[in-house]
Each structure stands twice: as C-alpha cells, then as structure tokens.
mmCIF file as Biopython writes it, N, C-alpha, C and O atoms, coordinates in Angstrom:
data_model
#
loop_
_atom_site.group_PDB
_atom_site.id
_atom_site.type_symbol
_atom_site.label_atom_id
_atom_site.label_alt_id
_atom_site.label_comp_id
_atom_site.label_asym_id
_atom_site.label_entity_id
_atom_site.label_seq_id
_atom_site.pdbx_PDB_ins_code
_atom_site.Cartn_x
_atom_site.Cartn_y
_atom_site.Cartn_z
_atom_site.occupancy
_atom_site.B_iso_or_equiv
_atom_site.auth_seq_id
_atom_site.auth_asym_id
_atom_site.pdbx_PDB_model_num
ATOM 1   N N  . MET A ? 1  ? 0.866   -0.917 -0.217  1.0 0.0 1  A 1 
ATOM 2   C CA . MET A ? 1  ? 0.084   0.835  0.240   1.0 0.0 1  A 1 
ATOM 3   C C  . MET A ? 1  ? 0.927   1.075  0.050   1.0 0.0 1  A 1 
ATOM 4   O O  . MET A ? 1  ? 0.864   1.692  -1.013  1.0 0.0 1  A 1 
ATOM 5   N N  . ASP A ? 2  ? 2.113   1.022  0.448   1.0 0.0 2  A 1 
ATOM 6   C CA . ASP A ? 2  ? 3.303   2.677  0.330   1.0 0.0 2  A 1 
ATOM 7   C C  . ASP A ? 2  ? 2.575   3.274  -1.070  1.0 0.0 2  A 1 
ATOM 8   O O  . ASP A ? 2  ? 1.788   4.212  -1.190  1.0 0.0 2  A 1 
ATOM 9   N N  . TYR A ? 3  ? 3.405   1.946  -2.545  1.0 0.0 3  A 1 
ATOM 10  C CA . TYR A ? 3  ? 3.024   2.733  -3.666  1.0 0.0 3  A 1 
ATOM 11  C C  . TYR A ? 3  ? 1.621   3.112  -3.839  1.0 0.0 3  A 1 
ATOM 12  O O  . TYR A ? 3  ? 1.323   3.191  -5.031  1.0 0.0 3  A 1 
ATOM 13  N N  . VAL A ? 4  ? 1.204   3.225  -3.486  1.0 0.0 4  A 1 
ATOM 14  C CA . VAL A ? 4  ? -0.451  4.061  -3.761  1.0 0.0 4  A 1 
ATOM 15  C C  . VAL A ? 4  ? -0.277  5.188  -3.107  1.0 0.0 4  A 1 
ATOM 16  O O  . VAL A ? 4  ? -0.589  6.132  -3.831  1.0 0.0 4  A 1 
ATOM 17  N N  . SER A ? 5  ? 0.074   5.512  -2.083  1.0 0.0 5  A 1 
ATOM 18  C CA . SER A ? 5  ? 0.539   7.105  -0.622  1.0 0.0 5  A 1 
ATOM 19  C C  . SER A ? 5  ? 1.351   7.918  -1.802  1.0 0.0 5  A 1 
ATOM 20  O O  . SER A ? 5  ? 1.133   9.062  -2.201  1.0 0.0 5  A 1 
ATOM 21  N N  . ALA A ? 6  ? 2.582   6.770  -2.338  1.0 0.0 6  A 1 
ATOM 22  C CA . ALA A ? 6  ? 3.802   7.478  -2.653  1.0 0.0 6  A 1 
ATOM 23  C C  . ALA A ? 6  ? 3.339   8.269  -3.852  1.0 0.0 6  A 1 
ATOM 24  O O  . ALA A ? 6  ? 3.792   9.392  -4.068  1.0 0.0 6  A 1 
ATOM 25  N N  . LEU A ? 7  ? 2.110   7.488  -4.926  1.0 0.0 7  A 1 
ATOM 26  C CA . LEU A ? 7  ? 1.251   8.083  -6.474  1.0 0.0 7  A 1 
ATOM 27  C C  . LEU A ? 7  ? 0.358   9.029  -6.791  1.0 0.0 7  A 1 
ATOM 28  O O  . LEU A ? 7  ? 0.049   9.613  -7.829  1.0 0.0 7  A 1 
ATOM 29  N N  . VAL A ? 8  ? -0.140  9.069  -5.196  1.0 0.0 8  A 1 
ATOM 30  C CA . VAL A ? 8  ? -1.837  9.684  -5.499  1.0 0.0 8  A 1 
ATOM 31  C C  . VAL A ? 8  ? -1.378  11.157 -5.831  1.0 0.0 8  A 1 
ATOM 32  O O  . VAL A ? 8  ? -1.829  11.951 -6.656  1.0 0.0 8  A 1 
ATOM 33  N N  . PRO A ? 9  ? 0.181   11.332 -4.482  1.0 0.0 9  A 1 
ATOM 34  C CA . PRO A ? 9  ? 0.123   13.454 -4.741  1.0 0.0 9  A 1 
ATOM 35  C C  . PRO A ? 9  ? 0.757   13.406 -6.294  1.0 0.0 9  A 1 
ATOM 36  O O  . PRO A ? 9  ? 0.409   14.426 -6.889  1.0 0.0 9  A 1 
ATOM 37  N N  . PRO A ? 10 ? 1.831   12.266 -7.378  1.0 0.0 10 A 1 
ATOM 38  C CA . PRO A ? 10 ? 1.957   12.951 -8.824  1.0 0.0 10 A 1 
ATOM 39  C C  . PRO A ? 10 ? 0.841   13.239 -9.180  1.0 0.0 10 A 1 
ATOM 40  O O  . PRO A ? 10 ? 0.407   14.323 -9.570  1.0 0.0 10 A 1 
ATOM 41  N N  . VAL A ? 11 ? 0.149   11.894 -9.005  1.0 0.0 11 A 1 
ATOM 42  C CA . VAL A ? 11 ? -0.990  11.992 -10.251 1.0 0.0 11 A 1 
ATOM 43  C C  . VAL A ? 11 ? -2.216  13.068 -10.013 1.0 0.0 11 A 1 
ATOM 44  O O  . VAL A ? 11 ? -2.765  13.439 -11.050 1.0 0.0 11 A 1 
ATOM 45  N N  . VAL A ? 12 ? -2.830  13.745 -8.479  1.0 0.0 12 A 1 
ATOM 46  C CA . VAL A ? 12 ? -3.796  14.513 -8.199  1.0 0.0 12 A 1 
ATOM 47  C C  . VAL A ? 12 ? -2.962  15.685 -8.930  1.0 0.0 12 A 1 
ATOM 48  O O  . VAL A ? 12 ? -3.645  16.383 -9.680  1.0 0.0 12 A 1 
ATOM 49  N N  . MET A ? 13 ? -1.576  16.016 -8.829  1.0 0.0 13 A 1 
ATOM 50  C CA . MET A ? 13 ? -1.246  17.115 -9.252  1.0 0.0 13 A 1 
ATOM 51  C C  . MET A ? 13 ? -0.783  17.116 -10.898 1.0 0.0 13 A 1 
ATOM 52  O O  . MET A ? 13 ? -0.545  18.192 -11.446 1.0 0.0 13 A 1 
ATOM 53  N N  . ALA A ? 14 ? -0.722  16.381 -11.321 1.0 0.0 14 A 1 
ATOM 54  C CA . ALA A ? 14 ? -1.541  15.766 -12.640 1.0 0.0 14 A 1 
ATOM 55  C C  . ALA A ? 14 ? -2.313  16.502 -13.231 1.0 0.0 14 A 1 
ATOM 56  O O  . ALA A ? 14 ? -1.933  17.340 -14.048 1.0 0.0 14 A 1 
ATOM 57  N N  . VAL A ? 15 ? -3.406  16.325 -12.942 1.0 0.0 15 A 1 
ATOM 58  C CA . VAL A ? 15 ? -4.407  16.351 -12.984 1.0 0.0 15 A 1 
ATOM 59  C C  . VAL A ? 15 ? -5.370  17.399 -13.343 1.0 0.0 15 A 1 
ATOM 60  O O  . VAL A ? 15 ? -6.178  17.829 -14.166 1.0 0.0 15 A 1 
ATOM 61  N N  . PHE A ? 16 ? -4.735  17.554 -12.121 1.0 0.0 16 A 1 
ATOM 62  C CA . PHE A ? 16 ? -4.812  19.838 -11.257 1.0 0.0 16 A 1 
ATOM 63  C C  . PHE A ? 16 ? -4.099  20.494 -12.541 1.0 0.0 16 A 1 
ATOM 64  O O  . PHE A ? 16 ? -4.070  21.724 -12.500 1.0 0.0 16 A 1 
ATOM 65  N N  . PHE A ? 17 ? -3.618  19.998 -13.479 1.0 0.0 17 A 1 
ATOM 66  C CA . PHE A ? 17 ? -1.812  20.851 -14.011 1.0 0.0 17 A 1 
ATOM 67  C C  . PHE A ? 17 ? -3.038  20.694 -15.450 1.0 0.0 17 A 1 
ATOM 68  O O  . PHE A ? 17 ? -3.312  21.684 -16.129 1.0 0.0 17 A 1 
ATOM 69  N N  . ILE A ? 18 ? -3.646  19.345 -15.722 1.0 0.0 18 A 1 
ATOM 70  C CA . ILE A ? 18 ? -3.532  19.042 -17.342 1.0 0.0 18 A 1 
ATOM 71  C C  . ILE A ? 18 ? -5.459  19.636 -17.304 1.0 0.0 18 A 1 
ATOM 72  O O  . ILE A ? 18 ? -6.247  19.586 -18.249 1.0 0.0 18 A 1 
ATOM 73  N N  . GLY A ? 19 ? -5.719  20.132 -15.930 1.0 0.0 19 A 1 
ATOM 74  C CA . GLY A ? 19 ? -6.819  21.264 -16.186 1.0 0.0 19 A 1 
ATOM 75  C C  . GLY A ? 19 ? -6.433  22.439 -16.484 1.0 0.0 19 A 1 
ATOM 76  O O  . GLY A ? 19 ? -6.925  23.011 -17.457 1.0 0.0 19 A 1 
ATOM 77  N N  . VAL A ? 20 ? -5.586  22.961 -15.794 1.0 0.0 20 A 1 
ATOM 78  C CA . VAL A ? 20 ? -5.727  24.176 -15.859 1.0 0.0 20 A 1 
ATOM 79  C C  . VAL A ? 20 ? -5.076  24.465 -17.064 1.0 0.0 20 A 1 
ATOM 80  O O  . VAL A ? 20 ? -5.314  25.627 -17.395 1.0 0.0 20 A 1 
ATOM 81  N N  . ILE A ? 21 ? -3.957  23.555 -18.279 1.0 0.0 21 A 1 
ATOM 82  C CA . ILE A ? 21 ? -4.041  23.764 -19.474 1.0 0.0 21 A 1 
ATOM 83  C C  . ILE A ? 21 ? -5.254  23.686 -20.155 1.0 0.0 21 A 1 
ATOM 84  O O  . ILE A ? 21 ? -5.338  24.512 -21.064 1.0 0.0 21 A 1 
ATOM 85  N N  . ARG A ? 22 ? -6.572  22.696 -19.958 1.0 0.0 22 A 1 
ATOM 86  C CA . ARG A ? 22 ? -7.527  23.130 -20.711 1.0 0.0 22 A 1 
ATOM 87  C C  . ARG A ? 22 ? -8.025  24.778 -20.230 1.0 0.0 22 A 1 
ATOM 88  O O  . ARG A ? 22 ? -8.002  25.716 -21.027 1.0 0.0 22 A 1 
ATOM 89  N N  . VAL A ? 23 ? -8.295  24.860 -19.346 1.0 0.0 23 A 1 
ATOM 90  C CA . VAL A ? 23 ? -9.044  25.959 -19.091 1.0 0.0 23 A 1 
ATOM 91  C C  . VAL A ? 23 ? -7.877  27.268 -20.332 1.0 0.0 23 A 1 
ATOM 92  O O  . VAL A ? 23 ? -8.167  27.860 -21.371 1.0 0.0 23 A 1 
ATOM 93  N N  . ILE A ? 24 ? -7.258  27.241 -19.931 1.0 0.0 24 A 1 
ATOM 94  C CA . ILE A ? 24 ? -5.683  27.965 -20.817 1.0 0.0 24 A 1 
ATOM 95  C C  . ILE A ? 24 ? -6.409  28.199 -22.060 1.0 0.0 24 A 1 
ATOM 96  O O  . ILE A ? 24 ? -6.803  29.307 -22.425 1.0 0.0 24 A 1 
ATOM 97  N N  . VAL A ? 25 ? -6.541  27.298 -22.579 1.0 0.0 25 A 1 
ATOM 98  C CA . VAL A ? 25 ? -6.573  26.707 -24.845 1.0 0.0 25 A 1 
ATOM 99  C C  . VAL A ? 25 ? -8.029  27.143 -24.564 1.0 0.0 25 A 1 
ATOM 100 O O  . VAL A ? 25 ? -8.417  27.959 -25.400 1.0 0.0 25 A 1 
ATOM 101 N N  . LYS A ? 26 ? -9.002  26.808 -23.561 1.0 0.0 26 A 1 
ATOM 102 C CA . LYS A ? 26 ? -10.341 26.935 -23.666 1.0 0.0 26 A 1 
ATOM 103 C C  . LYS A ? 26 ? -10.842 28.230 -23.582 1.0 0.0 26 A 1 
ATOM 104 O O  . LYS A ? 26 ? -11.947 28.562 -24.011 1.0 0.0 26 A 1 
ATOM 105 N N  . THR A ? 27 ? -9.838  29.156 -22.891 1.0 0.0 27 A 1 
ATOM 106 C CA . THR A ? 27 ? -9.522  31.092 -22.796 1.0 0.0 27 A 1 
ATOM 107 C C  . THR A ? 27 ? -9.215  30.996 -23.835 1.0 0.0 27 A 1 
ATOM 108 O O  . THR A ? 27 ? -9.291  30.092 -23.002 1.0 0.0 27 A 1 
ATOM 109 N N  . GLN A ? 28 ? -8.898  30.932 -24.925 1.0 0.0 28 A 1 
ATOM 110 C CA . GLN A ? 28 ? -7.979  31.688 -25.331 1.0 0.0 28 A 1 
ATOM 111 C C  . GLN A ? 28 ? -9.227  31.820 -27.012 1.0 0.0 28 A 1 
ATOM 112 O O  . GLN A ? 28 ? -10.071 31.070 -27.501 1.0 0.0 28 A 1 
ATOM 113 N N  . GLY A ? 29 ? -8.728  33.052 -27.331 1.0 0.0 29 A 1 
ATOM 114 C CA . GLY A ? 29 ? -9.286  33.523 -28.111 1.0 0.0 29 A 1 
ATOM 115 C C  . GLY A ? 29 ? -11.237 33.664 -27.874 1.0 0.0 29 A 1 
ATOM 116 O O  . GLY A ? 29 ? -11.583 33.497 -26.705 1.0 0.0 29 A 1 
ATOM 117 N N  . GLY A ? 30 ? -11.944 33.837 -28.497 1.0 0.0 30 A 1 
ATOM 118 C CA . GLY A ? 30 ? -13.626 34.395 -28.075 1.0 0.0 30 A 1 
ATOM 119 C C  . GLY A ? 30 ? -13.958 36.101 -28.181 1.0 0.0 30 A 1 
ATOM 120 O O  . GLY A ? 30 ? -13.257 36.768 -28.941 1.0 0.0 30 A 1 
ATOM 121 N N  . ALA A ? 31 ? -14.795 36.608 -27.572 1.0 0.0 31 A 1 
ATOM 122 C CA . ALA A ? 31 ? -15.052 37.894 -27.494 1.0 0.0 31 A 1 
ATOM 123 C C  . ALA A ? 31 ? -13.999 38.411 -27.064 1.0 0.0 31 A 1 
ATOM 124 O O  . ALA A ? 31 ? -13.600 39.398 -27.682 1.0 0.0 31 A 1 
ATOM 125 N N  . ASN A ? 32 ? -13.154 37.906 -25.814 1.0 0.0 32 A 1 
ATOM 126 C CA . ASN A ? 32 ? -12.399 38.862 -25.167 1.0 0.0 32 A 1 
ATOM 127 C C  . ASN A ? 32 ? -10.796 39.330 -25.789 1.0 0.0 32 A 1 
ATOM 128 O O  . ASN A ? 32 ? -9.843  39.986 -25.367 1.0 0.0 32 A 1 
ATOM 129 N N  . LYS A ? 33 ? -11.106 38.648 -26.907 1.0 0.0 33 A 1 
ATOM 130 C CA . LYS A ? 33 ? -9.286  38.130 -27.597 1.0 0.0 33 A 1 
ATOM 131 C C  . LYS A ? 33 ? -8.474  39.610 -28.023 1.0 0.0 33 A 1 
ATOM 132 O O  . LYS A ? 33 ? -7.247  39.712 -28.017 1.0 0.0 33 A 1 
ATOM 133 N N  . ALA A ? 34 ? -9.263  40.537 -28.328 1.0 0.0 34 A 1 
ATOM 134 C CA . ALA A ? 34 ? -9.376  41.734 -29.070 1.0 0.0 34 A 1 
ATOM 135 C C  . ALA A ? 34 ? -9.156  42.721 -27.899 1.0 0.0 34 A 1 
ATOM 136 O O  . ALA A ? 34 ? -8.368  43.608 -28.228 1.0 0.0 34 A 1 
ATOM 137 N N  . LYS A ? 35 ? -9.624  42.837 -26.605 1.0 0.0 35 A 1 
ATOM 138 C CA . LYS A ? 35 ? -9.685  43.389 -24.866 1.0 0.0 35 A 1 
ATOM 139 C C  . LYS A ? 35 ? -8.445  43.286 -25.153 1.0 0.0 35 A 1 
ATOM 140 O O  . LYS A ? 35 ? -7.653  44.027 -25.735 1.0 0.0 35 A 1 
ATOM 141 N N  . GLU A ? 36 ? -8.320  41.597 -24.351 1.0 0.0 36 A 1 
ATOM 142 C CA . GLU A ? 36 ? -7.075  41.461 -23.708 1.0 0.0 36 A 1 
ATOM 143 C C  . GLU A ? 36 ? -5.337  41.367 -24.743 1.0 0.0 36 A 1 
ATOM 144 O O  . GLU A ? 36 ? -4.205  41.310 -24.263 1.0 0.0 36 A 1 
ATOM 145 N N  . ASP A ? 37 ? -5.723  41.382 -26.165 1.0 0.0 37 A 1 
ATOM 146 C CA . ASP A ? 37 ? -4.583  41.894 -27.103 1.0 0.0 37 A 1 
ATOM 147 C C  . ASP A ? 37 ? -4.010  43.280 -27.074 1.0 0.0 37 A 1 
ATOM 148 O O  . ASP A ? 37 ? -2.970  43.926 -27.206 1.0 0.0 37 A 1 
ATOM 149 N N  . ALA A ? 38 ? -5.625  43.380 -26.758 1.0 0.0 38 A 1 
ATOM 150 C CA . ALA A ? 38 ? -5.490  45.566 -26.536 1.0 0.0 38 A 1 
ATOM 151 C C  . ALA A ? 38 ? -4.923  45.882 -24.927 1.0 0.0 38 A 1 
ATOM 152 O O  . ALA A ? 38 ? -4.336  46.924 -24.635 1.0 0.0 38 A 1 
ATOM 153 N N  . ALA A ? 39 ? -5.189  44.888 -24.051 1.0 0.0 39 A 1 
ATOM 154 C CA . ALA A ? 39 ? -5.166  45.657 -23.123 1.0 0.0 39 A 1 
ATOM 155 C C  . ALA A ? 39 ? -3.168  45.052 -22.831 1.0 0.0 39 A 1 
ATOM 156 O O  . ALA A ? 39 ? -2.493  45.881 -22.220 1.0 0.0 39 A 1 
ATOM 157 N N  . VAL A ? 40 ? -2.568  43.977 -23.185 1.0 0.0 40 A 1 
ATOM 158 C CA . VAL A ? 40 ? -1.438  43.637 -23.105 1.0 0.0 40 A 1 
ATOM 159 C C  . VAL A ? 40 ? 0.010   44.724 -23.921 1.0 0.0 40 A 1 
ATOM 160 O O  . VAL A ? 40 ? 1.137   45.106 -23.607 1.0 0.0 40 A 1 
ATOM 161 N N  . ASP A ? 41 ? -1.084  44.865 -25.264 1.0 0.0 41 A 1 
ATOM 162 C CA . ASP A ? 41 ? -0.576  46.132 -26.295 1.0 0.0 41 A 1 
ATOM 163 C C  . ASP A ? 41 ? 0.127   47.225 -25.707 1.0 0.0 41 A 1 
ATOM 164 O O  . ASP A ? 41 ? 1.291   47.605 -25.841 1.0 0.0 41 A 1 
ATOM 165 N N  . ALA A ? 42 ? -1.271  47.845 -24.711 1.0 0.0 42 A 1 
ATOM 166 C CA . ALA A ? 42 ? -0.779  48.987 -23.714 1.0 0.0 42 A 1 
ATOM 167 C C  . ALA A ? 42 ? 0.323   48.582 -22.360 1.0 0.0 42 A 1 
ATOM 168 O O  . ALA A ? 42 ? 1.082   49.472 -21.976 1.0 0.0 42 A 1 
ATOM 169 N N  . ALA A ? 43 ? 0.355   47.425 -21.782 1.0 0.0 43 A 1 
ATOM 170 C CA . ALA A ? 43 ? 0.752   47.614 -20.824 1.0 0.0 43 A 1 
ATOM 171 C C  . ALA A ? 43 ? 2.700   47.544 -21.759 1.0 0.0 43 A 1 
ATOM 172 O O  . ALA A ? 43 ? 3.827   47.911 -21.430 1.0 0.0 43 A 1 
ATOM 173 N N  . LEU A ? 44 ? 2.326   47.129 -22.493 1.0 0.0 44 A 1 
ATOM 174 C CA . LEU A ? 44 ? 4.286   46.188 -23.376 1.0 0.0 44 A 1 
ATOM 175 C C  . LEU A ? 44 ? 3.948   47.895 -24.124 1.0 0.0 44 A 1 
ATOM 176 O O  . LEU A ? 44 ? 4.083   47.830 -25.346 1.0 0.0 44 A 1 
ATOM 177 N N  . ALA A ? 45 ? 3.711   48.759 -23.828 1.0 0.0 45 A 1 
ATOM 178 C CA . ALA A ? 45 ? 3.765   49.919 -23.913 1.0 0.0 45 A 1 
ATOM 179 C C  . ALA A ? 45 ? 4.185   51.252 -23.108 1.0 0.0 45 A 1 
ATOM 180 O O  . ALA A ? 45 ? 4.950   52.058 -23.639 1.0 0.0 45 A 1 
ATOM 181 N N  . ARG A ? 46 ? 3.693   51.454 -21.877 1.0 0.0 46 A 1 
ATOM 182 C CA . ARG A ? 46 ? 3.995   51.612 -21.155 1.0 0.0 46 A 1 
ATOM 183 C C  . ARG A ? 46 ? 5.175   50.715 -20.795 1.0 0.0 46 A 1 
ATOM 184 O O  . ARG A ? 46 ? 5.307   50.905 -19.586 1.0 0.0 46 A 1 
ATOM 185 N N  . ALA A ? 47 ? 5.694   50.228 -21.010 1.0 0.0 47 A 1 
ATOM 186 C CA . ALA A ? 47 ? 6.814   49.785 -19.929 1.0 0.0 47 A 1 
ATOM 187 C C  . ALA A ? 47 ? 8.078   50.081 -21.404 1.0 0.0 47 A 1 
ATOM 188 O O  . ALA A ? 47 ? 9.269   50.315 -21.197 1.0 0.0 47 A 1 
ATOM 189 N N  . GLU A ? 48 ? 7.730   50.034 -22.179 1.0 0.0 48 A 1 
ATOM 190 C CA . GLU A ? 48 ? 8.898   50.680 -22.901 1.0 0.0 48 A 1 
ATOM 191 C C  . GLU A ? 48 ? 8.958   51.462 -23.263 1.0 0.0 48 A 1 
ATOM 192 O O  . GLU A ? 48 ? 9.829   51.609 -24.121 1.0 0.0 48 A 1 
ATOM 193 N N  . GLY A ? 49 ? 7.781   53.005 -22.786 1.0 0.0 49 A 1 
ATOM 194 C CA . GLY A ? 49 ? 7.817   53.784 -23.003 1.0 0.0 49 A 1 
ATOM 195 C C  . GLY A ? 49 ? 9.311   54.353 -21.581 1.0 0.0 49 A 1 
ATOM 196 O O  . GLY A ? 49 ? 10.330  54.936 -21.952 1.0 0.0 49 A 1 
ATOM 197 N N  . ALA A ? 50 ? 9.060   54.020 -20.181 1.0 0.0 50 A 1 
ATOM 198 C CA . ALA A ? 50 ? 9.429   53.789 -18.963 1.0 0.0 50 A 1 
ATOM 199 C C  . ALA A ? 50 ? 10.857  53.658 -19.025 1.0 0.0 50 A 1 
ATOM 200 O O  . ALA A ? 50 ? 11.585  54.392 -18.356 1.0 0.0 50 A 1 
ATOM 201 N N  . HIS A ? 51 ? 11.613  52.143 -20.324 1.0 0.0 51 A 1 
ATOM 202 C CA . HIS A ? 51 ? 12.603  52.117 -20.331 1.0 0.0 51 A 1 
ATOM 203 C C  . HIS A ? 51 ? 13.036  53.130 -21.048 1.0 0.0 51 A 1 
ATOM 204 O O  . HIS A ? 51 ? 13.969  53.565 -20.374 1.0 0.0 51 A 1 
ATOM 205 N N  . GLN A ? 52 ? 12.940  53.803 -22.026 1.0 0.0 52 A 1 
ATOM 206 C CA . GLN A ? 52 ? 12.849  54.415 -22.536 1.0 0.0 52 A 1 
ATOM 207 C C  . GLN A ? 52 ? 13.598  56.177 -22.273 1.0 0.0 52 A 1 
ATOM 208 O O  . GLN A ? 52 ? 14.399  56.942 -22.810 1.0 0.0 52 A 1 
ATOM 209 N N  . ALA A ? 53 ? 12.503  56.084 -20.844 1.0 0.0 53 A 1 
ATOM 210 C CA . ALA A ? 53 ? 13.517  57.373 -20.785 1.0 0.0 53 A 1 
ATOM 211 C C  . ALA A ? 53 ? 14.228  57.845 -19.256 1.0 0.0 53 A 1 
ATOM 212 O O  . ALA A ? 53 ? 14.597  58.861 -18.666 1.0 0.0 53 A 1 
ATOM 213 N N  . SER A ? 54 ? 14.085  55.475 -18.959 1.0 0.0 54 A 1 
ATOM 214 C CA . SER A ? 54 ? 15.408  55.485 -18.139 1.0 0.0 54 A 1 
ATOM 215 C C  . SER A ? 54 ? 16.819  55.693 -18.470 1.0 0.0 54 A 1 
ATOM 216 O O  . SER A ? 54 ? 17.804  55.920 -17.767 1.0 0.0 54 A 1 
ATOM 217 N N  . VAL A ? 55 ? 16.652  55.556 -19.715 1.0 0.0 55 A 1 
ATOM 218 C CA . VAL A ? 55 ? 17.211  55.701 -21.735 1.0 0.0 55 A 1 
ATOM 219 C C  . VAL A ? 55 ? 18.562  57.375 -21.079 1.0 0.0 55 A 1 
ATOM 220 O O  . VAL A ? 55 ? 19.514  57.806 -20.430 1.0 0.0 55 A 1 
ATOM 221 N N  . SER A ? 56 ? 17.238  57.573 -22.181 1.0 0.0 56 A 1 
ATOM 222 C CA . SER A ? 56 ? 17.305  58.414 -21.892 1.0 0.0 56 A 1 
ATOM 223 C C  . SER A ? 56 ? 17.820  60.003 -21.020 1.0 0.0 56 A 1 
ATOM 224 O O  . SER A ? 56 ? 18.161  61.080 -21.510 1.0 0.0 56 A 1 
ATOM 225 N N  . ARG A ? 57 ? 17.692  59.571 -19.565 1.0 0.0 57 A 1 
ATOM 226 C CA . ARG A ? 57 ? 17.562  60.218 -18.722 1.0 0.0 57 A 1 
ATOM 227 C C  . ARG A ? 57 ? 18.901  60.328 -18.093 1.0 0.0 57 A 1 
ATOM 228 O O  . ARG A ? 57 ? 19.502  61.264 -17.567 1.0 0.0 57 A 1 
ATOM 229 N N  . ASP A ? 58 ? 19.402  58.118 -18.479 1.0 0.0 58 A 1 
ATOM 230 C CA . ASP A ? 58 ? 20.906  58.156 -17.683 1.0 0.0 58 A 1 
ATOM 231 C C  . ASP A ? 58 ? 21.759  58.696 -19.383 1.0 0.0 58 A 1 
ATOM 232 O O  . ASP A ? 58 ? 22.196  57.649 -19.862 1.0 0.0 58 A 1 
ATOM 233 N N  . ALA A ? 59 ? 21.972  59.456 -19.993 1.0 0.0 59 A 1 
ATOM 234 C CA . ALA A ? 59 ? 22.520  59.585 -21.108 1.0 0.0 59 A 1 
ATOM 235 C C  . ALA A ? 59 ? 22.880  60.855 -21.280 1.0 0.0 59 A 1 
ATOM 236 O O  . ALA A ? 59 ? 23.441  61.203 -22.319 1.0 0.0 59 A 1 
#
C-alpha cells in the first residue's frame, strides 16, 4: 500500500495541471480576445516608454 500513497500526489498534481492547461486553451480567443490583446499591447507600450525614459535620462 505504500506505493499507492507514493503515487497519489503526482497523479493529483498531473490532473490539476491538465485541467489548468485545458482552461487556458479554451479561454484563448473568443469575444474577449481583442480586449485582452489591447490590454497587453498597452502594458508593453507603457513598459517600453518607461525603459526609453530611463535610458534617455541616464545618457
């Protein structure tokens, strides 16, 4: 019975991991895709702007 108790945690973790991956794959695209893409683009633009400001200030 020790082998069962040794195998349960990895099996449970694998099941949850597969569930998370399935949720991620299912939520890609759809009605919110454009809104999510715009939010990511805005965040990247802010980060790039902050990086450019720090580089020009250091020079």
